[in-house]
C-alpha positions as CSV (number, residue, x, y, z in Angstrom):
1,M,-12.4,5.2,4.0
2,C,-8.9,5.4,5.5
3,I,-6.8,2.5,6.5
4,I,-3.9,3.4,8.7
5,L,-1.3,0.7,9.5
6,C,1.0,1.7,12.3
7,L,3.4,-1.2,12.6
8,M,6.5,-2.0,14.5
9,V,6.8,-5.5,13.0
10,S,8.5,-7.2,10.1
11,P,7.2,-6.3,6.6
12,E,6.1,-9.9,5.9
13,L,3.2,-9.4,8.4
14,L,2.0,-6.3,6.6
15,L,0.2,-8.0,3.7
16,G,-1.8,-10.2,6.1
17,L,-3.0,-7.2,8.2
18,F,-3.7,-5.2,5.1
19,K,-5.8,-8.0,3.7
20,S,-8.0,-8.2,6.7
21,K,-8.6,-4.5,6.7
22,V,-9.5,-4.3,3.1
23,C,-11.9,-7.2,3.4
24,E,-13.6,-5.5,6.3
25,A,-14.0,-2.3,4.4
26,L,-15.4,-4.0,1.3
27,V,-18.0,-5.9,3.4
28,T,-19.1,-3.0,5.6
29,R,-19.0,-0.2,3.0
30,S,-19.9,-2.2,-0.2
31,Q,-17.3,-0.3,-2.1
32,S,-15.7,-1.4,-5.3
33,S,-12.1,-2.5,-5.1
34,R,-11.1,0.6,-7.2
35,E,-12.7,2.9,-4.7
36,V,-11.1,1.1,-1.8
37,F,-7.6,1.3,-3.2
38,E,-7.9,4.9,-4.3
39,N,-8.8,6.0,-0.8
40,V,-6.4,3.8,1.2
41,Q,-3.9,5.8,3.1
42,F,-0.8,4.2,4.7
43,Q,1.5,5.3,7.4
44,Y,4.5,3.1,7.9
45,F,6.4,3.1,11.2
46,F,9.0,0.3,10.7
47,S,12.0,-0.5,12.8
48,D,14.4,-0.3,9.8
49,T,14.7,1.3,6.4
50,C,14.8,-2.0,4.6
51,A,11.2,-2.6,5.5
52,C,10.2,0.7,3.9
53,K,12.0,-0.2,0.7
54,W,10.3,-3.6,0.8
55,V,6.9,-1.8,0.8
56,L,7.9,0.3,-2.2
57,Q,9.2,-2.6,-4.2
58,H,6.1,-4.7,-3.6
59,Q,3.4,-2.1,-4.0
60,H,1.8,-4.1,-6.8
61,K,1.2,-6.9,-4.2
62,F,-1.0,-4.6,-2.2
63,K,-3.0,-3.8,-5.3
64,Q,-3.3,-7.5,-6.0
65,V,-4.6,-8.0,-2.4
66,V,-7.4,-5.5,-3.1
67,R,-8.4,-7.3,-6.2
68,S,-8.3,-10.7,-4.5
69,C,-10.2,-9.5,-1.5
70,S,-12.8,-7.9,-3.7
71,L,-13.4,-11.2,-5.5
72,R,-13.8,-13.2,-2.3
73,V,-16.2,-10.7,-0.8
74,K,-18.3,-10.5,-3.9
75,Q,-18.6,-14.3,-3.9
76,K,-19.8,-14.3,-0.3
77,L,-22.3,-11.5,-1.0
78,G,-23.8,-13.4,-3.9
79,Y,-22.5,-11.4,-6.8
80,D,-22.9,-13.2,-10.2
81,Q,-20.1,-14.7,-12.3
82,E,-20.2,-11.9,-14.8
83,E,-19.3,-9.3,-12.3
84,K,-16.5,-11.5,-10.9
85,T,-15.1,-11.8,-14.4
86,N,-15.2,-8.0,-14.9
87,E,-13.4,-7.6,-11.6
88,Q,-10.6,-9.9,-12.7
89,N,-10.3,-8.1,-16.1
90,E,-10.0,-4.8,-14.2
91,Y,-7.0,-6.2,-12.3
92,D,-5.4,-7.5,-15.5
93,S,-5.7,-4.2,-17.4
94,E,-5.1,-1.6,-14.8
95,Y,-2.6,-2.8,-12.3
96,T,-0.3,-4.8,-14.6
97,F,0.0,-6.1,-18.2
98,R,0.5,-9.8,-18.8
99,Y,2.9,-11.8,-20.9
100,A,-0.1,-14.0,-21.9
101,D,-1.5,-11.0,-23.8
102,L,1.7,-10.3,-25.7
103,T,1.3,-9.8,-29.4
104,T,4.1,-10.0,-31.9
105,K,4.7,-8.4,-35.3
106,L,8.0,-9.4,-36.9
107,C,10.1,-7.6,-39.4
108,D,9.8,-8.5,-43.0
109,P,13.0,-10.6,-43.8
110,S,14.1,-7.9,-46.2
111,Q,14.1,-5.4,-43.3
112,L,16.5,-7.4,-41.1
113,R,19.8,-5.7,-40.8
114,A,23.3,-7.2,-41.0
115,K,24.9,-8.0,-37.6
116,P,28.0,-5.9,-36.7
117,D,31.4,-7.4,-36.2
118,V,32.1,-7.8,-32.5
119,S,35.4,-5.9,-32.8
120,E,33.5,-2.8,-34.0
121,L,30.9,-2.7,-31.2
122,K,30.6,0.5,-29.2
123,F,28.2,1.2,-26.4
124,G,24.6,2.1,-27.3
125,Q,25.0,2.9,-31.0
126,I,23.6,-0.1,-32.8
127,F,20.1,-1.5,-32.1
128,T,18.4,-4.8,-32.8
129,D,15.5,-5.4,-35.2
130,H,12.6,-5.3,-32.7
131,M,11.4,-3.5,-29.6
132,L,8.8,-4.0,-26.8
133,K,6.0,-1.5,-26.2
134,V,3.3,-1.3,-23.6
135,F,1.0,1.7,-23.3
136,Y,-0.7,2.9,-20.1
137,H,-3.8,5.2,-20.3
138,K,-5.7,5.9,-17.1
139,Q,-8.9,6.7,-19.1
140,L,-8.7,3.2,-20.7
141,R,-8.3,1.5,-17.3
142,G,-4.6,1.5,-17.2
143,W,-2.1,-0.9,-18.8
144,Q,-2.8,-2.1,-22.3
145,K,-1.6,-5.3,-24.0
146,P,2.1,-5.5,-24.5
147,S,3.4,-5.9,-28.1
148,I,6.7,-6.7,-29.8
149,I,7.1,-4.8,-33.1
150,P,9.8,-3.9,-35.6
151,F,12.2,-1.2,-34.2
152,E,10.7,2.2,-34.9
153,N,10.8,5.9,-33.9
154,I,8.4,7.1,-31.2
155,S,5.8,9.7,-32.0
156,L,5.1,12.1,-29.2
157,H,2.8,15.1,-28.6
158,P,4.8,18.3,-28.4
159,A,3.4,18.8,-24.8
160,A,4.3,15.3,-23.7
161,K,5.4,15.5,-20.1
162,V,8.6,13.6,-20.6
163,L,9.8,16.4,-22.9
164,H,9.0,19.2,-20.4
165,Y,9.3,17.9,-16.9
166,S,11.6,14.8,-17.3
167,I,8.8,12.4,-16.1
168,E,10.6,9.3,-17.1
169,L,12.8,6.5,-15.9
170,F,15.0,3.8,-17.3
171,E,16.9,0.7,-16.4
172,G,20.1,-1.0,-17.6
173,M,20.7,-4.8,-17.7
174,K,22.4,-7.3,-19.9
175,A,22.0,-10.6,-21.6
176,Y,25.1,-12.8,-22.1
177,R,25.7,-15.7,-24.5
178,G,27.4,-18.4,-22.5
179,V,30.1,-20.8,-23.4
180,D,27.4,-23.4,-23.8
181,G,25.5,-21.3,-26.3
182,R,22.6,-20.4,-23.8
183,I,21.6,-16.8,-23.3
184,R,21.4,-15.6,-19.7
185,L,20.1,-12.6,-17.8
186,F,22.0,-11.4,-14.8
187,R,19.8,-10.9,-11.7
188,P,16.8,-9.3,-13.7
189,D,14.6,-9.4,-10.6
190,L,16.7,-6.6,-9.0
191,N,16.5,-4.4,-12.0
192,M,12.7,-4.8,-12.2
193,Q,12.3,-4.0,-8.5
194,R,14.4,-0.9,-8.9
195,M,12.4,0.1,-11.9
196,N,9.2,0.0,-9.9
197,V,10.8,2.1,-7.1
198,S,11.8,4.7,-9.7
199,A,8.3,4.7,-11.2
200,L,6.8,5.5,-7.8
201,S,9.2,8.4,-7.3
202,V,8.1,10.2,-10.5
203,G,4.4,9.3,-10.5
204,L,4.6,6.7,-13.2
205,P,2.6,3.4,-13.1
206,T,4.1,0.3,-11.5
207,F,3.7,-3.2,-12.9
208,D,4.3,-6.9,-12.0
209,T,8.0,-7.4,-12.4
210,H,7.7,-11.0,-13.5
211,E,5.4,-10.1,-16.4
212,L,7.9,-7.6,-17.7
213,T,10.8,-10.0,-17.3
214,K,8.9,-12.6,-19.4
215,C,8.1,-10.0,-22.1
216,I,11.8,-8.9,-22.3
217,S,12.9,-12.5,-22.4
218,R,10.6,-13.1,-25.4
219,L,12.0,-10.0,-27.1
220,I,15.6,-11.4,-26.6
221,Q,14.5,-14.7,-28.0
222,I,13.3,-13.1,-31.2
223,D,16.4,-11.0,-31.6
224,Q,18.8,-13.7,-30.2
225,E,21.1,-13.5,-33.2
226,W,22.1,-10.1,-32.0
227,V,23.6,-11.5,-28.8
228,P,27.3,-11.4,-29.5
229,H,29.2,-14.7,-29.6
230,S,31.9,-13.3,-27.5
231,E,32.9,-13.1,-23.8
232,S,34.0,-9.6,-24.3
233,S,30.6,-8.4,-25.5
234,S,27.0,-8.7,-24.5
235,L,23.5,-7.5,-25.3
236,Y,22.5,-4.3,-23.4
237,I,18.8,-4.1,-22.4
238,R,17.3,-0.7,-21.9
239,P,13.7,-0.7,-20.5
240,C,12.1,2.8,-20.1
241,I,8.9,4.3,-18.9
242,I,8.0,7.9,-20.1
243,G,5.1,10.2,-19.4
244,I,3.3,10.9,-22.7
245,D,0.3,12.8,-21.5
246,G,0.0,15.7,-24.0
247,T,-0.7,18.4,-21.5
248,L,1.3,21.1,-19.8
249,G,1.4,21.4,-16.0
250,V,3.6,19.8,-13.4
251,V,1.2,17.0,-12.5
252,Q,1.2,13.2,-12.8
253,S,1.0,11.9,-16.3
254,D,-2.2,10.0,-17.0
255,S,-0.6,8.2,-20.0
256,A,2.7,6.5,-20.2
257,L,4.7,4.3,-22.5
258,L,6.9,1.5,-21.4
259,Y,9.3,0.3,-24.0
260,T,12.4,-1.8,-24.2
261,I,15.2,-1.6,-26.8
262,L,18.3,-3.8,-27.2
263,C,21.8,-3.1,-28.4
264,P,24.9,-5.3,-28.7
265,V,27.7,-3.6,-26.9
266,G,31.5,-3.9,-26.4
267,G,33.4,-2.0,-23.8
268,Y,31.8,1.1,-22.1
269,F,34.9,3.4,-22.4
270,S,36.1,4.4,-25.9
271,S,39.6,3.4,-25.1
272,S,40.2,-0.4,-24.9
273,S,43.2,0.1,-22.7
274,T,41.3,1.3,-19.6
275,S,41.0,-2.3,-18.3
276,D,44.8,-2.6,-18.3
277,V,45.9,0.9,-17.1
278,G,42.9,2.0,-15.2
279,V,40.6,5.0,-15.5
280,S,41.5,8.6,-14.4
281,L,38.9,10.7,-12.4
282,L,38.2,14.3,-11.8
283,A,37.1,15.0,-8.2
284,D,36.0,18.6,-7.9
285,P,33.9,19.7,-4.8
286,A,32.3,22.4,-7.0
287,Y,30.2,19.7,-8.8
288,I,27.5,17.9,-6.9
289,R,25.5,15.0,-8.4
290,A,22.9,14.3,-5.7
291,W,21.8,15.7,-2.3
292,P,19.7,14.4,0.6
293,G,16.0,14.2,-0.1
294,G,16.5,14.2,-3.9
295,L,16.4,11.3,-6.4
296,G,20.1,10.4,-6.5
297,D,19.2,6.8,-5.7
298,R,16.7,6.6,-8.6
299,K,17.4,5.8,-12.2
300,T,15.8,8.8,-13.8
301,G,17.1,10.9,-16.6
302,S,17.1,14.0,-14.5
303,N,20.1,12.5,-12.6
304,Y,22.2,12.1,-15.7
305,G,21.6,15.2,-17.9
306,P,23.3,17.6,-15.6
307,T,26.4,15.5,-15.4
308,I,27.3,15.9,-19.1
309,R,28.9,19.3,-18.7
310,V,31.1,18.1,-15.9
311,Q,32.0,15.0,-17.9
312,K,33.1,17.2,-20.7
313,T,35.3,19.3,-18.2
314,A,37.0,16.0,-17.2
315,A,37.5,15.0,-20.8
316,L,39.2,18.4,-21.6
317,K,41.6,17.6,-18.9
318,G,42.4,14.2,-20.4
319,L,40.5,12.3,-17.7
320,H,38.1,9.5,-18.3
321,Q,35.3,10.2,-15.7
322,V,34.1,12.2,-12.7
323,L,34.4,11.2,-9.1
324,W,31.3,12.8,-7.5
325,L,31.7,14.4,-4.1
326,Y,29.2,15.7,-1.5
327,G,29.4,17.9,1.6
328,P,32.0,20.0,3.3
329,D,34.1,16.8,4.1
330,N,34.1,15.8,0.4
331,Q,32.3,12.5,0.7
332,V,32.8,10.1,-2.2
333,T,29.4,9.2,-3.7
334,E,29.6,7.7,-7.2
335,M,32.2,7.3,-9.9
336,G,30.8,8.5,-13.2
337,T,27.8,6.3,-13.6
338,M,29.2,3.6,-11.4
339,N,29.3,2.7,-7.7
340,C,32.7,3.1,-6.0
341,F,34.7,0.7,-3.9
342,M,38.0,1.2,-2.0
343,F,40.3,-1.6,-0.9
344,Y,42.9,-0.8,1.7
345,V,45.0,-2.1,4.6
346,E,44.4,-0.9,8.2
347,E,47.4,0.0,10.4
348,N,47.0,-3.4,12.1
349,G,47.3,-5.2,8.8
350,Q,43.6,-6.0,8.4
351,K,42.4,-5.6,4.8
352,V,39.1,-3.9,4.2
353,L,36.8,-3.4,1.2
354,V,34.6,-0.3,1.7
355,T,31.8,1.3,-0.4
356,P,29.6,4.3,0.3
357,P,26.3,3.4,2.0
358,L,22.8,3.6,0.5
359,N,22.0,6.9,2.1
360,G,19.9,8.3,-0.8
361,L,22.9,9.8,-2.6
362,I,23.9,6.8,-4.7
363,L,22.1,4.3,-6.9
364,P,21.6,0.9,-5.4
365,G,23.5,-0.9,-8.1
366,V,22.9,-4.5,-9.0
367,T,26.6,-5.1,-9.6
368,R,27.4,-3.3,-6.3
369,H,25.1,-5.6,-4.5
370,S,26.6,-8.6,-6.1
371,V,30.2,-7.5,-5.3
372,I,29.3,-7.1,-1.6
373,E,27.6,-10.5,-1.5
374,L,30.6,-12.2,-3.3
375,C,33.2,-10.7,-1.0
376,E,31.2,-11.3,2.2
377,K,30.9,-15.0,1.1
378,W,34.7,-15.2,0.5
379,N,35.2,-14.0,4.1
380,E,38.9,-13.1,3.5
381,F,38.7,-9.5,4.5
382,R,36.2,-7.1,6.1
383,V,33.5,-5.6,3.9
384,E,32.0,-2.3,5.1
385,Q,29.3,0.1,3.8
386,R,30.3,3.5,5.2
387,T,31.2,7.1,4.3
388,I,34.5,7.5,2.3
389,T,36.1,11.0,2.2
390,M,38.8,12.4,0.0
391,D,41.0,13.1,3.1
392,E,40.9,9.4,3.9
393,I,41.9,8.5,0.4
394,I,44.8,11.0,0.5
395,K,46.1,9.7,3.9
396,L,45.9,6.1,2.8
397,S,47.7,6.9,-0.4
398,Q,50.5,8.8,1.4
399,S,50.9,6.0,3.9
400,G,51.1,3.3,1.2
401,R,48.1,1.5,2.6
402,L,45.7,2.2,-0.3
403,L,45.5,-0.8,-2.5
404,E,42.7,-0.4,-5.0
405,I,39.8,1.9,-6.0
406,F,37.4,0.5,-8.6
407,G,33.9,1.2,-10.0
408,S,31.1,-1.3,-10.5
409,G,28.1,-1.1,-12.9
410,T,26.2,-3.0,-15.5
411,A,27.5,-1.0,-18.4
412,A,31.2,-1.0,-17.5
413,S,31.3,-4.0,-15.2
414,I,34.3,-3.6,-12.9
415,S,36.6,-0.7,-13.8
416,P,39.9,0.0,-12.0
417,V,41.1,3.5,-11.1
418,S,44.7,4.6,-11.6
419,M,44.5,8.3,-10.7
420,I,42.3,11.0,-9.1
421,E,42.8,14.7,-9.8
422,F,41.7,16.6,-6.7
423,L,42.2,20.3,-6.0
424,G,45.3,20.5,-8.2
425,Q,47.0,17.4,-7.0
426,N,47.1,14.0,-8.8
427,I,46.6,11.1,-6.4
428,H,48.2,7.9,-7.6
429,I,46.1,4.8,-7.1
430,P,48.0,1.5,-7.6
431,T,44.9,-0.6,-8.5
432,V,46.4,-2.3,-11.6
433,E,49.9,-2.7,-10.2
434,H,49.3,-5.7,-8.1
435,A,50.0,-9.3,-9.2
436,Q,46.6,-10.5,-8.2
437,P,44.3,-7.5,-7.8
438,L,41.0,-7.8,-6.1
439,Y,39.1,-6.0,-8.8
440,K,40.2,-8.5,-11.4
441,R,39.2,-11.4,-9.2
442,I,35.8,-10.0,-8.7
443,R,35.4,-9.2,-12.5
444,D,36.5,-12.7,-13.4
445,R,34.0,-14.3,-11.0
446,L,31.1,-12.2,-12.2
447,A,32.0,-13.0,-15.8
448,A,32.2,-16.7,-15.0
449,I,28.6,-16.5,-13.7
450,Q,27.3,-14.4,-16.6
451,Y,28.9,-16.4,-19.3
452,G,27.9,-19.8,-17.9
453,H,31.3,-21.1,-16.8
454,C,29.5,-22.1,-13.6
455,E,26.0,-22.6,-12.6
456,H,24.7,-19.9,-10.3
457,P,21.2,-18.6,-9.4
458,W,22.1,-15.1,-10.4
459,A,22.3,-16.2,-14.0
460,V,18.8,-16.7,-15.4
461,P,18.7,-18.7,-18.7
462,I,16.3,-17.6,-21.4
463,E,14.7,-20.8,-22.7
């Protein structure tokens, strides 16, 4: 059976049409819901790319429609209650795990470790007492029950696909202890949606984003004493999915492990002075991070491993990070592991904040998205998503119209730039020299939301 949907409509209409087609197939062919979904083929012809991304981010909803339609059809055809129960169990186990099935095994009190002093925190070096694990095995009908267990090493088969073909993905998000003592997540829905998109890109199983968010929230509740009592620190959350199938061959992994670990963190950069003097960047056209048609906009390890050598080159020059370029016109893409913003003044006096577009070369950052929304709401200057080139940066700098360049990301928040080394010349960036810089205003506003100084829907309390 092949269901082909050729639509020139908004994505919200897709689920309805899909539902009717699936029900028709179930009735006329008497196929199981599993057979239907495994043989469904889609062709999307949308009027904009946002609709395509919507489909990817909500794939689990299509699977849920298959389950729901199958149940309704079986009821109409007179199937007994036992088969309907089996059908529901199939949905629960295969297409998502559930928070309701979460099991917990806590550390023995004697195993609990001492909490570090906030002033000694570095990024990603100390981990909390517990972790979340969820296995996926195709032969066992998919997702298994989630569990929270004491923090432990992971045992892998030597042929595990993650070790040979980098079949894996990860996310990065944070929990903040507010001034009122409550712990909040910052826009976790966006991280979870992006995680599913990454999973589809490398052939790993997707899940219901709300179920994982609830499981992670429970993990944070258990290890809540690890959330720093400081507005200069936070709890970094690292969810991952890795392919653990113990077979060689560049094919999809039939087994996977989703796990989440937590670590209290301070500043991302080793020097505490970068927030005051700004970071320095190496921009070298010889090094390319991403290219059209690749996975530059996915959070997979294969995007990060090859950058380490270049980062070392920058460090040997006394620079903090790398400004990644692409193409013969030296387009700016990302800044280290961050999205990049430039604030400047046009010849007519109009101020503009610009950031590279989501063209497949950069990660759709949660902080990036938030910065754009904040600045558009302020409506004090124009906000653009377009290509930035090194020639433009140089000309703006020489004319005195370049105000600021800064990076945005979960790990480093908002990081100002003070200098770019490009083809033997040092380009001065006056980001931190203004009395009231934009980057600081943005950073302070985000921090106010994250640490509970103001109520905002982006900050999700963990109750």
